[in-house]
C-alpha positions in Angstrom: -24.6 133.3 319.8 -27.8 135.7 320.2 -28.9 135.3 323.7 -32.1 134.9 322.0 -33.6 131.2 322.0 -33.8 130.3 318.3 -37.6 129.6 317.6 -38.0 127.2 314.4 -41.1 127.1 312.3 -41.5 123.4 310.6 -43.5 123.5 307.6 -45.4 119.8 307.2 -47.4 119.7 303.9 -50.2 116.2 303.8 -52.4 115.0 302.0 -53.6 111.3 302.9 -50.9 110.4 305.2 -52.5 109.5 308.1 -50.0 106.5 308.4 -47.2 108.5 308.2 -48.1 111.7 309.7 -47.7 110.2 313.6 -44.2 109.0 313.3 -43.6 112.7 311.8 -45.3 114.6 314.5 -43.4 112.1 317.2 -40.2 112.9 315.6 -40.8 116.6 316.9 -42.1 115.8 320.4 -39.2 113.7 320.9 -36.3 116.5 319.9 -33.9 117.4 322.7 -34.3 120.8 321.3 -38.2 121.7 322.3 -38.6 125.8 321.1 -40.5 125.2 317.9 -43.7 125.1 316.2 -45.3 122.9 313.6 -48.1 124.2 311.1 -49.4 121.1 309.5 -51.1 122.2 306.0 -53.7 119.4 305.1 -54.5 119.4 301.4 -58.3 118.2 302.4 -57.1 114.6 303.3 -59.7 111.9 302.8 -58.3 109.8 305.4 -58.1 110.4 309.1 -55.2 112.9 308.9 -57.2 115.6 310.7 -58.3 113.3 313.5 -54.5 112.0 314.3 -53.1 115.5 314.3 -56.1 116.8 316.5 -55.3 114.6 318.7 -52.3 116.0 319.6 -52.9 118.4 322.5 -50.0 120.3 322.0 -50.4 124.2 321.5 -47.1 123.9 319.1 -48.7 121.8 316.5 -51.4 123.9 314.2 -53.4 122.6 311.6 -54.4 124.5 308.7 -56.7 122.9 305.7 -56.2 124.7 302.5 -56.5 123.0 298.8 -53.3 123.3 296.8 -54.8 121.7 293.6 -51.8 119.2 293.6 -48.9 122.1 293.7 -47.2 121.1 297.2 -45.4 124.6 296.5 -49.2 126.3 297.5 -49.0 124.2 301.0 -45.3 125.0 301.6 -46.1 129.2 300.9 -49.2 129.1 303.2 -47.2 127.5 306.0 -44.5 130.0 305.9 -47.3 133.0 305.8 -48.6 131.7 308.8 -45.2 130.9 310.6 -43.8 133.0 313.7 -40.2 131.5 313.6 -37.1 133.0 312.9 -36.5 129.8 311.3 -37.9 127.8 308.7 -37.6 123.8 308.6 -39.1 122.2 306.0 -40.3 118.2 306.3 -42.6 116.2 304.4 -45.3 114.1 306.1 -44.0 110.8 305.3 -40.3 111.9 306.9 -39.1 111.9 310.1 -36.3 113.7 312.0 -34.0 111.9 315.0 -34.6 113.4 317.9 -30.9 115.6 317.7 -31.9 117.0 314.7 -32.2 120.7 315.9 -30.0 120.6 318.5 -27.3 120.0 316.1 -28.1 122.7 314.0 -28.3 124.9 316.5 -24.5 126.0 316.6 -24.7 126.9 313.1 -27.1 129.2 313.3 -25.2 132.5 313.7 -23.0 132.2 310.8 -25.1 130.8 308.3 -28.5 131.3 306.3 -29.1 127.8 305.4 -28.4 124.5 306.9 -28.9 121.0 305.6 -28.0 117.7 306.0 -28.4 113.6 305.2 -31.4 111.8 305.9 -31.6 107.7 305.7 -33.6 106.2 303.0 -36.5 104.3 304.1 -38.7 102.1 302.0 -41.4 100.1 303.8 -39.0 98.4 305.9 -37.2 99.5 309.5 -34.0 98.9 308.1 -32.3 101.9 306.5 -31.7 101.0 302.3 -29.3 103.8 301.9 -28.7 107.8 302.4 -30.2 110.6 300.4 -26.7 112.6 300.3 -26.2 116.5 300.3 -23.2 117.7 299.4 -21.0 120.7 300.3 -21.3 123.3 297.6 -18.5 125.1 296.4 -18.0 128.7 294.9 -20.8 130.3 293.5 -23.4 128.2 295.1 -26.1 129.0 292.6 -23.8 128.1 289.5 -22.8 124.9 291.4 -26.6 123.6 292.1 -27.7 124.8 288.9 -24.7 122.7 286.9 -24.4 119.8 289.4 -27.9 119.3 290.6 -29.9 119.9 293.7 -27.5 119.2 296.3 -30.0 119.5 299.4 -32.6 117.4 300.4 -35.7 119.1 301.3 -36.6 117.5 304.6 -33.6 118.5 306.0 -33.3 122.2 305.1 -33.5 125.3 307.5 -33.3 128.6 306.4 -33.2 131.9 308.2 -36.9 133.7 308.2 -35.4 136.7 306.8 -34.2 135.5 303.9 -37.1 133.7 303.0 -38.9 137.0 303.1 -36.7 138.2 300.9 -36.3 135.6 298.7 -40.1 135.5 298.4 -42.9 132.3 297.5 -41.7 129.2 296.2 -42.5 128.8 292.6 -46.0 127.2 292.4 -45.4 126.6 288.4 -46.7 123.3 287.2 -43.7 122.8 285.1 -41.8 122.7 288.5 -43.7 120.2 290.6 -40.8 117.9 292.3 -38.4 120.5 291.7 -39.8 123.7 292.8 -37.4 123.1 296.3 -34.3 122.7 293.6 -35.2 125.9 292.1 -36.0 127.7 295.5 -32.4 127.0 296.8 -31.3 128.4 293.3 -33.0 131.9 294.0 -31.7 131.7 297.6 -28.1 131.2 296.6 -28.7 134.3 294.6 -29.1 136.5 298.0 -26.7 134.7 300.2 -23.5 132.4 300.1 -23.8 131.3 303.8 -24.9 127.7 303.2 -23.8 125.1 305.9 -23.7 121.3 305.0 -23.9 119.0 307.8 -22.0 115.3 307.0 -24.6 113.3 309.1 -28.3 111.6 308.9 -30.6 113.5 311.2 -33.5 111.9 310.2 -35.5 109.6 308.0 -36.4 109.8 304.5 -39.6 107.8 303.1 -38.8 106.6 299.9 -42.7 105.7 299.1 -44.2 107.3 296.1 -41.7 110.0 295.9 -42.2 112.4 292.5 -38.6 112.2 292.3 -38.1 109.1 291.4 -40.5 109.3 287.9 -38.9 109.9 284.7 -41.4 112.7 284.1 -38.5 114.1 286.6 -35.9 114.4 283.8 -38.2 116.8 281.7 -38.7 118.9 284.7 -35.2 119.1 285.5 -34.4 120.1 282.0 -37.2 123.4 282.0 -35.4 124.5 285.4 -31.8 124.2 283.6 -33.2 126.2 280.8 -34.4 128.8 282.9 -31.0 129.3 284.4 -28.8 128.6 281.9 -28.4 132.0 280.6 -26.6 132.5 284.2 -23.6 130.5 283.0 -20.6 130.7 281.2 -20.5 128.8 277.9 -18.3 126.1 279.3 -20.5 126.1 282.2 -23.7 125.3 279.9 -21.7 122.8 278.1 -20.8 121.1 281.5 -24.5 121.5 282.8 -26.0 120.1 280.0 -23.5 117.2 280.0 -24.2 116.6 283.4 -27.9 116.5 282.8 -27.7 113.9 280.3 -25.9 111.5 282.5 -28.1 112.0 285.1 -31.5 111.5 282.9 -29.3 108.3 281.8 -29.0 107.0 285.2 -32.8 107.2 285.8 -33.7 106.1 283.0 -31.5 103.0 283.5 -33.4 102.6 287.1 -36.4 102.2 285.2 -34.9 99.4 283.0 -35.2 101.9 279.9 -32.1 101.0 278.5 -32.4 102.1 275.1 -33.3 105.5 276.3 -30.3 105.4 278.8 -27.8 104.4 276.3 -29.1 107.5 273.9 -28.4 110.1 277.0 -25.0 108.4 278.1 -24.0 109.0 274.5 -25.5 112.2 274.8 -23.3 113.0 277.9 -20.2 112.2 276.0 -20.3 115.9 274.5 -18.7 117.0 277.4 -15.7 119.2 279.0 -15.3 116.5 281.6 -13.1 113.6 281.6 -14.9 112.3 285.0 -18.5 112.3 283.2 -17.3 110.9 280.0 -15.7 108.2 281.4 -18.8 107.6 283.4 -20.5 107.8 280.7 -18.8 104.9 278.9 -19.0 102.7 281.7 -22.7 103.5 281.8 -23.2 102.6 278.4 -22.0 99.0 278.3 -23.7 98.3 281.6 -26.8 99.2 280.1 -26.1 97.3 277.0 -25.1 93.9 278.7 -27.9 94.1 281.5 -30.6 94.8 279.1 -29.0 91.8 276.8 -29.0 89.7 280.1 -32.4 90.7 281.1 -33.8 89.8 277.2 -32.2 86.2 277.8 -34.3 85.6 280.5 
């Protein structure tokens, strides 16, 4: 490995997260690898976020107040522009890392341009309620992402700064709110296939009021899919659309919108994938009987 000690710039956008930011920053101070800087981009919070961040007497932690107009990509781009490291890390202010996060990533820096991993999911309790999973991306990584969906958890991602400079800014389109990271991974995959997935949870993911849990996410993903559909073959397009429909059905099920869920399960049957078709049939049946059961109560 290069004898130069890797330096990480950790980009932390925040807004009214005074009740989370201390946990986030403490997780950096507790890292077993300490060559980093943290750039907190505060969207003019109305709570005591500024007071808490300024209370850290550590020159590695910088606070920048920057209005983002409700578009978090603006904050992340500002943080990237201010970064001094040769590696960019993304960390949301309600998430945090386990002490070995950076150290575990170190051995992969020489041979990869983007490293990502799993995060344990937490709500308002101390006990993990599941895992926010990444996945191994195969073949043409951009194509894999477009067809099979976002395979990276944002607060886990570490990217080589030179790649970030090559790809450019994260998209600030209103239509891509909550999927701007997903779109960014696709653009990165167009210039490098050197992605490394670490099958291990190296931090905590706060479920909270995450926008990705809204049904509005369905329209955002469709907008992104339409943008990149031209990059796929006809068979790949068919698979991507059926996978999208199945994913939308699952999300509607999650919000107890059973009529919409069953409709999208039916849409996803127009597929060239036996696996998706089988899962769609099972999903349709379960959605139907769940609705019947709840209506009787």
